[in-house]
C-alpha positions as CSV (number, residue, x, y, z in Angstrom):
1,X,0.0,0.1,-0.1
2,X,1.3,3.5,-0.8
3,X,1.8,6.0,1.9
4,X,-0.3,9.0,1.9
5,X,0.3,10.2,5.5
6,X,-0.5,13.9,5.7
7,X,-2.1,14.2,2.4
8,X,-5.4,15.8,2.1
9,X,-8.0,14.2,-0.5
10,X,-11.5,15.2,-1.7
11,X,-13.7,12.4,-3.3
12,X,-16.9,13.6,-5.0
13,X,-19.8,11.2,-5.0
14,X,-18.4,9.3,-2.2
15,X,-21.4,8.3,0.0
16,X,-21.6,5.1,-1.7
17,X,-20.5,2.8,-4.6
18,X,-17.0,3.4,-6.3
19,X,-16.6,6.7,-4.4
20,X,-17.0,5.1,-1.0
21,X,-14.5,2.6,-2.0
22,X,-12.0,5.1,-3.2
23,X,-12.3,7.2,0.1
24,X,-11.9,4.4,2.5
25,X,-8.7,3.1,0.3
26,X,-7.2,6.6,0.4
27,X,-7.8,6.7,4.3
28,X,-6.5,3.3,4.9
29,X,-3.0,4.6,3.0
30,X,-3.0,7.5,5.2
31,X,-5.0,10.5,3.9
32,X,-7.3,12.7,5.5
33,X,-10.7,12.7,3.4
34,X,-13.4,15.1,2.4
35,X,-16.6,13.0,1.6
36,X,-18.7,14.9,-0.8
37,X,-22.4,13.8,-1.5
38,X,-25.3,15.5,-3.0
39,X,-28.4,13.8,-1.2
40,X,-27.3,10.6,0.7
41,X,-26.3,12.4,3.8
42,X,-26.7,9.5,6.1
43,X,-24.5,7.2,4.1
44,X,-21.7,9.9,3.9
45,X,-21.7,10.4,7.5
46,X,-21.2,6.6,7.7
47,X,-18.1,6.8,5.4
48,X,-16.9,9.6,7.6
49,X,-17.3,7.6,10.7
50,X,-15.4,4.5,9.1
51,X,-12.4,6.9,8.1
52,X,-12.2,8.4,11.6
53,X,-12.2,4.9,13.1
54,X,-8.8,4.5,11.0
55,X,-7.4,7.5,12.9
56,X,-7.8,9.9,9.8
57,X,-9.5,13.2,9.7
58,X,-12.7,13.3,7.7
59,X,-15.8,15.3,7.2
60,X,-18.6,15.4,4.8
61,X,-19.7,18.3,2.5
62,X,-23.0,18.4,0.5
63,X,-22.8,19.8,-3.0
64,X,-24.4,19.2,-6.4
65,X,-21.2,19.3,-8.5
66,X,-23.2,20.5,-11.5
67,X,-23.9,23.9,-9.7
68,X,-20.8,26.4,-9.7
69,X,-22.1,28.3,-6.6
70,X,-22.1,24.9,-4.5
71,X,-18.8,23.8,-5.9
72,X,-17.3,27.0,-4.8
73,X,-18.9,26.7,-1.4
74,X,-17.5,23.2,-1.2
75,X,-13.9,24.2,-1.9
76,X,-14.2,26.8,0.7
77,X,-15.1,24.4,3.3
78,X,-12.3,22.1,2.2
79,X,-9.6,24.8,2.6
80,X,-11.1,26.0,5.9
81,X,-10.9,22.7,7.5
82,X,-7.9,21.1,5.6
83,X,-5.9,24.1,4.6
84,X,-4.7,22.7,1.5
85,X,-5.6,19.8,-1.1
86,X,-3.3,17.3,-2.4
87,X,-5.8,14.9,-4.2
88,X,-8.9,15.3,-6.1
89,X,-11.0,12.2,-7.3
90,X,-13.9,13.3,-9.5
91,X,-16.4,10.4,-9.2
92,X,-19.8,11.9,-8.9
93,X,-21.9,10.8,-11.6
94,X,-25.4,9.9,-12.8
95,X,-26.6,7.2,-15.1
96,X,-29.5,7.1,-17.5
97,X,-30.7,5.2,-20.5
98,X,-33.2,6.4,-23.0
99,X,-33.4,5.7,-26.9
100,X,-32.1,8.6,-28.8
101,X,-35.3,9.4,-30.5
102,X,-37.2,9.6,-27.2
103,X,-34.5,11.4,-25.2
104,X,-35.5,14.8,-23.8
105,X,-33.2,17.8,-23.6
106,X,-33.6,17.6,-19.7
107,X,-32.3,13.9,-19.8
108,X,-29.3,14.9,-22.0
109,X,-28.5,18.1,-20.0
110,X,-28.7,16.5,-16.5
111,X,-26.2,13.7,-17.4
112,X,-23.7,16.2,-19.1
113,X,-24.1,18.8,-16.3
114,X,-23.1,16.3,-13.7
115,X,-20.7,14.0,-15.5
116,X,-18.7,16.5,-17.4
117,X,-19.5,19.9,-16.5
118,X,-19.4,18.9,-12.7
119,X,-15.8,17.7,-13.4
120,X,-14.8,20.8,-15.0
121,X,-16.2,22.7,-12.2
122,X,-14.9,20.9,-9.3
123,X,-11.2,20.5,-11.0
124,X,-11.2,24.3,-11.8
125,X,-11.6,25.3,-8.1
126,X,-9.3,22.5,-6.9
127,X,-6.6,23.6,-9.1
128,X,-6.8,27.0,-7.8
129,X,-6.1,25.6,-4.6
130,X,-3.3,23.2,-5.7
131,X,-1.5,25.9,-7.7
132,X,-0.8,27.7,-4.2
133,X,1.5,24.9,-3.2
134,X,4.8,24.6,-5.1
135,X,6.7,21.4,-6.1
136,X,5.3,18.1,-7.1
137,X,3.0,15.3,-5.6
138,X,-0.6,16.7,-6.2
139,X,-3.0,14.4,-8.0
140,X,-6.3,14.6,-9.9
141,X,-7.8,11.3,-10.9
142,X,-11.0,11.3,-13.1
143,X,-13.3,8.4,-13.1
144,X,-14.5,7.8,-16.5
145,X,-16.1,4.4,-17.9
146,X,-15.4,1.8,-20.5
147,X,-18.7,3.3,-22.0
148,X,-16.5,6.2,-23.2
149,X,-16.3,4.7,-26.6
150,X,-12.5,5.0,-26.6
151,X,-12.0,1.4,-26.0
152,X,-14.6,0.2,-28.5
153,X,-17.5,-0.1,-26.0
154,X,-20.8,1.9,-26.1
155,X,-24.0,1.3,-24.3
156,X,-27.3,1.3,-26.3
157,X,-29.7,3.9,-25.4
158,X,-27.1,5.7,-23.3
159,X,-25.8,8.1,-25.7
160,X,-25.6,10.9,-23.3
161,X,-23.9,8.9,-20.6
162,X,-21.3,7.6,-23.2
163,X,-20.8,11.1,-24.6
164,X,-20.1,12.5,-21.0
165,X,-17.5,9.8,-20.2
166,X,-15.7,10.3,-23.6
167,X,-15.6,14.0,-22.6
168,X,-13.9,13.2,-19.2
169,X,-11.1,11.5,-21.1
170,X,-10.5,14.1,-23.6
171,X,-10.6,16.7,-20.6
172,X,-8.3,14.6,-18.6
173,X,-5.7,14.4,-21.6
174,X,-5.9,18.0,-22.0
175,X,-5.3,19.1,-18.4
176,X,-2.6,16.7,-17.9
177,X,-0.5,18.3,-20.5
178,X,-1.5,21.7,-19.1
179,X,-1.0,21.0,-15.5
180,X,2.2,18.6,-15.5
181,X,4.7,21.4,-15.7
182,X,3.2,22.8,-12.4
183,X,3.4,19.8,-10.4
184,X,-0.1,18.3,-10.8
185,X,-0.5,14.8,-12.2
186,X,-3.7,14.0,-13.8
187,X,-4.9,10.5,-14.7
188,X,-8.1,9.0,-15.8
189,X,-9.5,5.4,-14.8
190,X,-12.3,3.8,-16.9
191,X,-13.8,1.2,-15.0
192,X,-16.3,-1.7,-16.3
193,X,-19.5,-2.6,-14.7
194,X,-19.1,-2.7,-11.0
195,X,-21.8,-4.1,-8.9
196,X,-22.9,-0.8,-7.1
197,X,-26.4,0.8,-6.5
198,X,-26.4,2.9,-9.4
199,X,-25.9,0.1,-11.8
200,X,-27.8,-2.7,-9.9
201,X,-30.7,-2.6,-12.3
202,X,-28.3,-3.5,-15.3
203,X,-26.8,-6.6,-13.7
204,X,-28.7,-9.8,-13.1
205,X,-27.3,-12.9,-11.5
206,X,-26.4,-15.9,-13.9
């Protein structure tokens, strides 16, 4: 296990699923963790409690990552309580399925707003904080999906979701080139289907 003692991390969408797992792994490695959630406060507090049992600092912060004002407020809470930010994991996302011919503007906008605009908003505010520190060692990890289309897989009836995840990969590649000279490393992870609450309806026992 890598050593993250003294590092401060923010994980979006960390009240359950992949985000929860990431938050707990970071804490096990020694990081103090901010647990972001949109609506699952009770679950977020349970994650915070688990992290504190490991002897790490943790707190939860509610914010819809698609809303600029809420993201700015969230980052203000992060800096007020932790003083700095070493690791950002953009994980918050929504999943939706609708045939293209029946998809509403609202369905398209909601998925792109959370899954792509949200990554932009959170990353922009996080980078403002990270750039106040000098040297190397800061990390941004963006969670995409095999449904990005860049690995040859697309989900039928999920054009909005797939487009958002493909955008995350392109966004990550661009900011990786931009931020590397300033000591910020950017990577992107594209998981396959994982048995979480969000995708439980897509998975059936054999």
